[in-house]
Each structure stands twice: as C-alpha cells, then as structure tokens.
C-alpha positions as CSV (number, residue, x, y, z in Angstrom):
1,X,-0.1,0.0,0.0
2,X,1.0,3.5,-0.6
3,X,2.7,5.3,2.5
4,X,1.3,8.8,2.9
5,X,3.2,9.8,5.7
6,X,6.9,8.5,4.7
7,X,9.4,11.0,5.4
8,X,7.2,13.7,6.8
9,X,9.1,16.5,8.4
10,X,7.7,19.2,10.8
11,X,4.2,20.3,9.4
12,X,4.5,24.2,8.0
13,X,1.7,25.9,9.7
14,X,0.1,29.4,8.8
15,X,-2.9,30.9,10.5
16,X,-5.7,31.6,8.3
17,X,-4.8,35.3,8.7
18,X,-1.4,34.8,7.4
19,X,-2.4,32.7,4.7
20,X,-4.8,35.1,3.5
21,X,-2.0,37.5,2.8
22,X,0.7,34.8,1.9
23,X,-1.4,32.7,-0.3
24,X,1.2,32.1,-3.1
25,X,3.5,31.2,-0.6
26,X,1.2,28.8,1.1
27,X,0.6,27.2,-2.5
28,X,4.2,27.0,-3.2
29,X,4.9,25.5,0.0
30,X,2.6,22.7,-0.3
31,X,3.1,22.1,-4.1
32,X,7.1,22.0,-4.3
33,X,7.7,20.4,-0.9
34,X,5.1,18.0,-1.8
35,X,4.5,18.3,2.1
36,X,0.8,19.5,3.2
37,X,0.4,23.1,5.0
38,X,-1.6,23.3,8.2
39,X,-3.9,26.3,8.2
40,X,-5.2,27.3,12.1
41,X,-7.7,29.6,13.2
42,X,-7.8,30.2,17.0
43,X,-5.0,27.5,17.7
44,X,-6.9,25.0,16.2
45,X,-6.3,23.1,12.5
46,X,-9.0,24.8,10.2
47,X,-7.6,23.2,7.0
48,X,-4.7,21.7,4.9
49,X,-3.6,22.7,1.9
50,X,-1.7,19.8,-0.4
51,X,-0.3,19.5,-3.7
52,X,-2.0,17.6,-6.7
53,X,0.8,14.7,-6.1
54,X,-0.2,14.5,-2.7
55,X,-4.0,14.3,-3.5
56,X,-3.3,11.7,-6.0
57,X,-1.5,9.6,-3.7
58,X,-4.2,10.1,-0.8
59,X,-6.9,8.9,-3.6
60,X,-4.7,5.9,-4.6
61,X,-4.6,5.1,-0.9
62,X,-8.3,5.1,-0.1
63,X,-8.9,3.2,-3.4
64,X,-6.4,0.5,-2.2
65,X,-8.2,0.5,1.5
66,X,-11.6,0.7,-0.3
67,X,-10.6,-2.6,-2.3
68,X,-9.2,-4.5,0.5
69,X,-12.5,-4.0,2.3
70,X,-14.7,-4.9,-0.6
71,X,-12.4,-8.0,-1.4
72,X,-12.9,-9.2,2.3
73,X,-16.5,-8.5,2.2
74,X,-17.0,-10.3,-1.0
75,X,-14.9,-13.2,0.5
76,X,-17.2,-13.2,3.7
77,X,-20.2,-13.4,1.6
78,X,-19.9,-15.3,-1.4
79,X,-21.1,-14.8,-4.9
80,X,-24.3,-12.7,-4.2
81,X,-25.2,-9.5,-6.1
82,X,-25.0,-6.5,-3.7
83,X,-26.8,-3.2,-4.7
84,X,-24.3,-0.5,-4.9
85,X,-26.3,1.4,-2.2
86,X,-25.8,-1.5,0.3
87,X,-22.3,-1.6,-0.4
88,X,-21.5,2.4,0.4
89,X,-23.8,1.4,3.5
90,X,-21.5,-1.4,4.4
91,X,-18.4,0.7,3.9
92,X,-19.5,3.6,5.9
93,X,-20.0,1.3,8.8
94,X,-16.7,-0.3,8.4
95,X,-14.8,2.9,8.0
96,X,-17.1,4.7,10.7
97,X,-14.4,4.0,13.6
98,X,-11.7,5.5,11.7
99,X,-13.7,8.9,11.6
100,X,-13.7,8.9,15.5
101,X,-10.2,8.6,15.9
C-alpha cells in the first residue's frame, strides 16, 4: 500500500490570517515541498493545503483501502449480488471507527 506519511518533516503552519496575505507562499510550499501545509484558526487546525501529487497519493491510498474492504466482504459473503447503495452503507459502517479517531 502507499505510504502517505513517509519521510514527513515538521508540518508547515500558517494562521488563516497569514495564509490570506501569503496565499502564493502557502500554495508554493504545498506544491514544491510536496508536504501538507496546516492552516490554523484560533489555535486549532482549520484546513490543510496539499499538492496535486499528494492528493493523487491520498486518493490511491483510499482506493486501495476500499478495494481491500470490498475483497474481504466478498470473501465473507460469497457470490451474491449486492446493490451499490448497500455496498456504500457497508463501507461507511466499516470506516466509521476511523472517523472518530
């Protein structure tokens, strides 16, 4: 599987106010360092700015995780056909504990 945090250095952080005035620098930091840039507001993380390459890696990681879950579910359930909506519900339930962490 793809390693998203491999080689990660300290996060670069800007307040939302700083980011507003230094938007080009924020984007360039994310793009050229290929590391996420944290935006904070009132001392708490408000958002992240990430490069296109990192977004692609994140999507690949999510796809690999979803495929692994679907494969495990298929191996448990046999050859039954399952509607798309039901698969989404099953995945949501399987991934729900991750959202709480």
